[in-house]
C-alpha positions in Angstrom: 0.0 0.3 0.2 3.3 2.3 -0.2 2.1 3.2 -3.3 -1.1 4.7 -2.3 -0.3 5.5 1.3 2.8 6.9 2.4 5.1 7.1 5.5 6.2 10.2 7.7 9.8 9.3 7.1 11.2 6.5 4.9 14.4 4.5 6.7 17.1 3.1 4.7 18.7 -0.2 5.0 21.8 2.1 6.9 19.3 3.8 9.3 19.5 7.4 8.1 15.9 8.9 7.7 14.7 10.8 4.8 11.7 13.8 5.5 8.2 12.2 3.1 5.2 13.7 4.8 7.2 15.3 7.6 9.7 17.8 7.1 11.0 17.2 10.5 11.1 15.4 13.3 12.8 16.2 17.0 13.2 14.9 20.2 12.9 17.3 23.0 13.2 14.5 25.4 14.0 10.4 25.6 10.3 9.9 25.3 8.9 12.8 23.4 9.0 12.6 19.3 7.4 15.6 17.5 6.6 15.7 13.5 6.7 19.0 11.6 4.2 18.0 8.4 4.4 19.3 4.9 1.9 21.6 4.0 -0.3 21.5 1.5 -0.3 17.9 1.0 -3.8 16.8 -0.5 -5.3 13.0 -0.6 -6.3 11.6 -3.7 -9.8 12.7 -3.4 -8.7 16.4 -3.0 -9.0 16.6 0.9 -5.8 18.2 2.3 -3.9 16.3 5.0 -4.3 17.4 8.8 -2.7 16.7 11.9 -5.3 15.1 12.7 -5.1 12.9 10.4 -2.1 11.7 11.0 -2.0 11.5 14.9 -5.1 9.5 13.7 -2.9 7.2 11.7 0.0 6.5 14.2 -2.6 5.6 16.6 -4.0 3.3 13.8 -1.3 1.4 12.8 0.3 0.8 16.9 -3.1 -0.2 18.1 -2.3 -2.9 20.4 -5.0 -5.0 18.1 -3.1 -3.9 14.5 -1.0 -6.8 12.2 1.7 -3.5 12.5 1.8 -3.2 16.7 5.0 -5.0 16.7 6.8 -1.9 15.3 4.6 0.7 17.5 4.6 -0.9 20.9 6.8 1.3 22.4 4.1 4.5 21.4 1.6 5.2 23.7 -0.3 8.7 22.2 -0.1 11.0 19.3 -1.6 14.6 19.3 -2.1 17.3 17.4 0.2 20.2 19.3 0.0 22.2 16.1 -1.6 22.7 12.6 0.9 20.9 11.3 2.4 19.3 14.3 2.1 15.8 15.7 4.1 15.0 19.2 3.7 11.4 20.3 4.7 10.1 23.8 5.8 7.3 23.9 5.5 4.5 26.8 9.1 4.8 27.8 12.5 5.7 26.2 13.0 3.5 23.0 15.6 3.9 20.6 13.5 2.2 18.2 10.3 4.6 18.2 11.6 6.5 15.7 12.2 3.6 13.2 9.0 1.8 14.1 6.3 5.0 13.3 8.4 5.5 10.0 7.8 1.8 9.2 5.1 1.0 10.1 2.4 4.2 10.1 1.0 4.5 6.6 -1.3 8.0 6.5 -4.5 8.0 5.7 -8.1 10.2 5.7 -9.0 10.1 8.9 -12.4 11.0 8.0 -13.3 8.4 5.5 -11.2 5.4 7.5 -13.3 6.4 10.5 -16.7 6.9 8.0 -15.9 3.1 6.8 -14.6 1.5 9.7 -16.2 -2.0 9.8 -15.1 -2.3 6.0 -11.7 -0.5 5.4 -9.5 -2.8 3.2 -12.0 -4.6 1.6 -13.4 -4.3 -1.6 -14.6 -0.7 -2.3 -12.9 0.3 0.5 -9.5 0.8 0.1 -7.6 3.5 2.3 -7.3 6.9 0.7 -3.8 8.4 0.4 -1.5 11.2 -0.5 0.8 8.4 -2.5 1.1 8.2 -6.4 -1.5 6.2 -7.2 -5.2 5.5 -6.0 -6.8 2.7 -6.0 -8.9 2.0 -9.1 -10.2 -1.6 -8.7 -9.7 -4.1 -6.0 -11.6 -7.7 -6.0 -10.0 -11.0 -4.5 -7.9 -12.0 -8.3 -7.0 -8.4 -9.2 -5.7 -4.5 -7.7 -5.4 -1.7 -10.3 -4.3 1.6 -9.2 -4.2 4.5 -11.3 -2.6 7.9 -10.9 -3.4 10.2 -8.4 -4.3 13.3 -9.8 -3.5 15.0 -6.5 0.3 13.9 -6.2 2.1 17.2 -6.7 5.8 15.2 -6.6 8.4 13.0 -8.9 5.5 12.0 -11.3 5.5 8.0 -11.9 6.5 6.2 -14.7 3.5 4.6 -15.4 -0.5 5.6 -15.7 -1.4 2.1 -14.5 -0.6 -0.5 -12.0 -2.3 -3.7 -12.3 -1.5 -6.3 -9.6 -2.7 -9.9 -11.0 -3.3 -13.1 -8.1 -0.9 -15.8 -10.0 -0.5 -18.0 -7.2 2.1 -20.4 -8.2 5.6 -20.4 -9.9 5.2 -22.5 -12.6 2.3 -20.2 -13.9 4.3 -16.9 -13.4 6.8 -18.1 -15.5 4.8 -19.1 -18.6 2.9 -15.2 -17.6 6.0 -13.9 -18.2 7.3 -15.4 -21.0 3.6 -14.7 -22.6 4.4 -11.0 -22.1 1.0 -11.5 -20.1 2.7 -9.7 -16.9 5.6 -7.4 -16.3 6.5 -9.6 -13.3 6.1 -11.0 -10.0 7.3 -13.4 -7.1 9.6 -15.7 -7.6 8.5 -17.8 -4.4 10.7 -21.1 -5.4 14.3 -19.7 -5.2 14.9 -23.5 -6.4 13.7 -22.2 -9.2 16.0 -19.3 -10.2 17.7 -21.3 -12.8 14.5 -21.7 -14.7 13.6 -17.6 -14.3 17.7 -16.9 -16.0 16.4 -19.3 -18.9 13.7 -16.3 -20.0 15.2 -14.3 -22.7 16.6 -11.4 -21.8 16.2 -12.5 -18.3 18.8 -11.7 -15.9 19.1 -12.5 -11.5 21.0 -10.4 -9.6 21.5 -11.0 -5.9 21.7 -9.0 -3.0 21.0 -9.1 0.7 18.2 -8.8 3.2 17.3 -9.1 7.0 14.1 -11.4 6.3 13.6 -14.0 7.9 12.0 -17.2 8.5 11.6 -19.1 11.4 10.2 -21.6 13.7 7.9 -20.5 16.2 6.2 -22.8 19.1 3.3 -21.4 21.3 4.6 -22.0 24.7 1.4 -21.0 26.5 -0.1 -24.5 25.5 1.1 -27.9 26.0 2.5 -29.5 24.6 4.9 -26.8 23.6 4.9 -25.1 27.0 7.9 -27.8 27.9 11.1 -26.6 27.6 12.1 -29.9 26.8 9.6 -30.3 23.8 11.0 -27.2 22.6 14.7 -28.3 22.5 13.3 -32.2 21.1 11.8 -29.9 18.0 15.2 -27.6 17.7 17.2 -31.0 17.8 14.9 -32.5 14.7 15.3 -30.2 12.2 17.8 -30.5 9.7 18.8 -26.8 9.1 21.4 -27.7 6.2 19.2 -30.2 4.4 16.3 -27.4 4.2 18.8 -25.0 3.4 20.3 -26.8 0.5 16.7 -28.4 -0.9 14.8 -25.1 -0.6 17.4 -22.3 -1.6 20.5 -23.1 -2.7 23.2 -20.3 -2.1 20.1 -18.0 -1.2 19.8 -17.8 2.6 22.2 -18.7 5.5 21.6 -19.8 9.1 20.7 -17.5 11.9 22.3 -18.3 15.0 20.2 -16.0 17.1 16.5 -14.4 17.3 17.5 -11.6 14.6 20.1 -11.2 11.8 23.3 -9.4 12.8 22.8 -6.3 10.5 19.6 -5.7 12.6 22.1 -5.8 16.5 25.1 -4.1 14.4 23.7 -0.3 15.6 23.8 -1.2 19.2 26.8 -3.8 18.8 29.2 -1.5 17.4 29.8 -2.9 14.1 28.5 -5.7 11.9 31.8 -7.7 12.8 30.8 -7.2 16.2 27.0 -8.5 16.0 28.2 -11.4 13.8 31.0 -12.4 16.6 28.3 -11.9 19.8 25.7 -14.3 17.5 28.3 -16.6 16.8 29.2 -17.3 20.4 25.2 -18.3 21.4 24.7 -21.9 22.1 22.7 -23.8 19.3 20.7 -26.9 18.6 22.3 -29.0 16.3 20.7 -32.0 14.4 21.0 -35.0 16.8 18.2 -37.3 17.0 19.9 -39.0 20.4 19.7 -35.1 22.0 15.9 -34.9 20.8 15.2 -38.5 22.7 17.1 -37.7 25.7 15.0 -34.2 25.9 11.7 -35.7 25.2 12.5 -38.0 28.1 13.0 -35.5 30.5 9.8 -34.1 29.1 5.8 -34.6 30.5 5.5 -36.1 27.2 8.4 -38.6 26.9 5.9 -41.4 24.6 5.1 -38.5 22.3 2.4 -36.3 20.9 0.5 -35.2 18.3 0.6 -31.8 16.3 -0.8 -30.4 13.3 1.4 -27.8 11.4 -0.3 -25.6 9.0 2.1 -23.9 6.4 1.6 -21.7 3.5 1.1 -24.1 0.6 2.9 -21.3 -2.2 6.0 -21.2 -0.5 8.1 -24.3 -1.0 10.5 -23.6 2.1 7.9 -24.2 4.3 6.9 -27.8 3.1 10.4 -28.9 3.1 10.6 -27.6 6.7 7.2 -29.1 8.0 8.3 -32.7 6.5 11.7 -32.5 8.1 10.4 -32.5 10.7 7.8 -34.9 10.7 10.4 -37.3 9.4 12.7 -36.6 11.9 10.4 -36.6 14.9 8.9 -39.7 13.9 11.1 -42.0 15.7 10.7 -40.2 18.9 6.9 -41.2 18.7 6.0 -37.9 17.7 2.8 -37.9 15.2 3.1 -34.1 13.1 0.3 -33.8 10.3 1.2 -31.2 7.6 -1.3 -29.4 6.5 -1.1 -27.1 3.4 -3.4 -23.8 4.0 -3.4 -20.6 1.3 -1.9 -17.5 2.7 -4.8 -15.8 3.3 -6.1 -18.6 5.2 -2.8 -18.0 7.0 -2.4 -14.7 7.5 -5.7 -14.5 8.9 -5.4 -17.3 11.9 -1.9 -16.1 12.5 -2.9 -12.6 13.0 -6.0 -13.9 15.5 -3.0 -15.8 17.3 -5.0 -19.5 16.4 -2.1 -21.2 15.4 -1.2 -22.6 18.8 1.2 -25.1 17.9 4.1 -25.1 15.9 4.2 -22.5 13.2 6.5 -20.9 10.2 6.4 -17.2 10.6 8.8 -15.2 8.4 9.4 -11.1 9.4 10.1 -8.5 7.0 9.2 -10.4 3.9 9.4 -8.7 0.8 7.9 -10.1 -2.2 10.1 -11.0 -4.8 9.5 -9.3 -7.8 10.5 -9.4 -11.7 11.5 -6.1 -13.1 9.7 -4.7 -15.8 11.4 -4.1 -19.5 13.3 -1.7 -20.5 10.4 1.0 -21.6 9.1 4.3 -19.9 5.7 4.3 -19.6 3.5 5.6 -22.7 6.8 7.1 -25.0 9.2 5.5 -27.6 11.7 5.5 -26.3 14.4 2.4 -25.1 16.1 3.0 -22.0 19.7 0.8 -22.0 19.3 -0.6 -18.7 16.6 -0.8 -16.0 16.7 1.1 -12.8 15.9 -0.1 -9.5 14.0 1.7 -7.3 16.0 3.5 -4.1 12.7 3.4 -2.1 13.1 1.0 1.0 8.9 0.5 0.9 8.1 0.6 -3.0 8.6 -1.5 -6.1 11.1 -1.0 -8.5 9.7 1.6 -11.2 7.4 0.3 -14.1 7.6 0.6 -17.6 5.7 -0.2 -20.7 6.7 -2.5 -23.8 5.0 -1.1 -26.6 3.9 -3.4 -29.7 6.1 -3.0 -32.5 2.7 -1.8 -34.8 0.6 -0.1 -32.5 0.7 3.1 -29.8 2.0 1.9 -26.5 -0.2 -0.1 -24.5 -1.0 0.3 -20.5 1.2 -1.3 -18.2 0.6 -5.1 -18.0 0.4 -7.0 -14.4 2.3 -7.6 -11.7 1.5 -11.3 -10.3 2.2 -12.6 -7.1 0.4 -14.7 -4.4 -2.7 -13.4 -3.2 -2.6 -9.9 -1.6 -2.3 -10.5 1.9 -1.9 -7.2 4.6 -1.4 -3.9 3.2 0.9 -3.5 6.6 3.8 -4.8 7.0 4.5 -8.7 8.1 6.0 -8.5 11.1 5.8 -10.6 14.1 2.8 -9.8 16.5 3.3 -9.8 20.3 2.0 -13.3 20.3 3.9 -15.9 23.1 5.5 -18.3 20.8 8.9 -19.2 21.0 11.4 -18.9 18.3 13.9 -22.1 17.6 15.9 -19.9 14.8 15.6 -18.4 11.8 17.5 -17.3 8.6 18.6 -14.2 6.7 17.7 -14.6 3.1 19.8 -13.1 0.0 18.1 -10.5 -1.6 18.2 -11.3 -5.5 17.2 -8.5 -7.9 17.2 -8.4 -11.9 18.2 -5.8 -14.8 17.0 -6.3 -18.0 20.2 -6.3 -21.0 18.8 -4.2 -23.9 18.5 -5.8 -27.1 18.5 -5.4 -30.9 14.5 -4.8 -31.2 12.7 -2.1 -30.1 11.7 -3.5 -27.2 14.0 -5.2 -24.4 12.7 -8.7 -22.9 11.1 -8.6 -19.2 13.8 -9.6 -16.5 13.1 -10.9 -13.2 14.2 -10.3 -9.7 13.5 -12.7 -6.5 13.7 -10.2 -3.9 13.7 -12.3 -0.5 15.2 -16.0 0.3 14.8 -17.5 3.2 14.9 -21.2 5.3 13.7 -22.0 9.1 15.1 -23.7 12.0 
């Protein structure tokens, strides 16, 4: 939704803040943030953005019931303290609060949101924002964005952007080959070679802080028993899952967060990596798993069901791996494939009460568009990737040789889930482990014809433990 609704600030991968809807942010004391707002900003419906809209948006996105609650849990209140000023009071000093607000809060028209509180976000009542696009139509199969006529900053390249639901990797490859889409997620990292085989497609890899991990509900049996959790941890073949599910596009984590997220407080990336490397690990060992289970309240084993998103191959691999490795211990694990929407609905309601496979800071893997700029007939020599941390790469269109330039083709992806970041909520779970992902990206090389072929860009890879 960052193409429709915008943040107050943007945060780079190095932690640098760039003003957006806020022109400045000051911190008069350890529990106060003061936002000065950009004047003259209008929502796509023509109404001017006010401090009331911003204060409501901050409290909306940081509420305990919000999917983005984990990013805003330090926020106590947001109030209007001037015509273009909002003051945020924190519950306690929190060095990450400003970044959390920047990542979680996407400013909406508060009047519209409150008037449609029960249906906001559903078809026909998409949030109204200040971004370069507005929602023209929304169904379970397709979301169409068109230019926001009130947007006065850098004009986006495409007049229209269409996101179509193509849930499996193979169908997306066929759609890209046929020219019916400009891009889409590469959910199966093992298929990168197939994407590379598409004429004109090149894959690049870049680092990512995204994580996949295994979590257990520590408030319910049998996972309220630490020895059961340790038995599970000793039953996961991290190396095998990584090789089978990701090839070179993932690496194991040794702590709850990747080193990149600790570098700021550790002093350096190297110091963070050294700290994490010194933490105790649970290697794959049937003997140790049996020993831990014998100490538990369930020495003869137990039964549980693991629901996983069937569109993410790494999740199925992980579930089958645990199922096979724990069977000799008397543990019966039943895999249950579900859709992404079904999984998200249960996850955010805390209805996944056994072992689950969340993923933090997931960034959709996308293929980049061909080398054409919107409706003009000028080819570019290379595709430029967006530097915005929240938006997708710039889009373009490929005109036919015998007809005027056409509207952009859809970008395909898994079913649209939530508009907010996929951050972990405050659920009573215990992480067994997680993995960071490499982020492949793409540029298209110019061809001899007037239009270059599409190019692909997997942007998030991971494994779990």
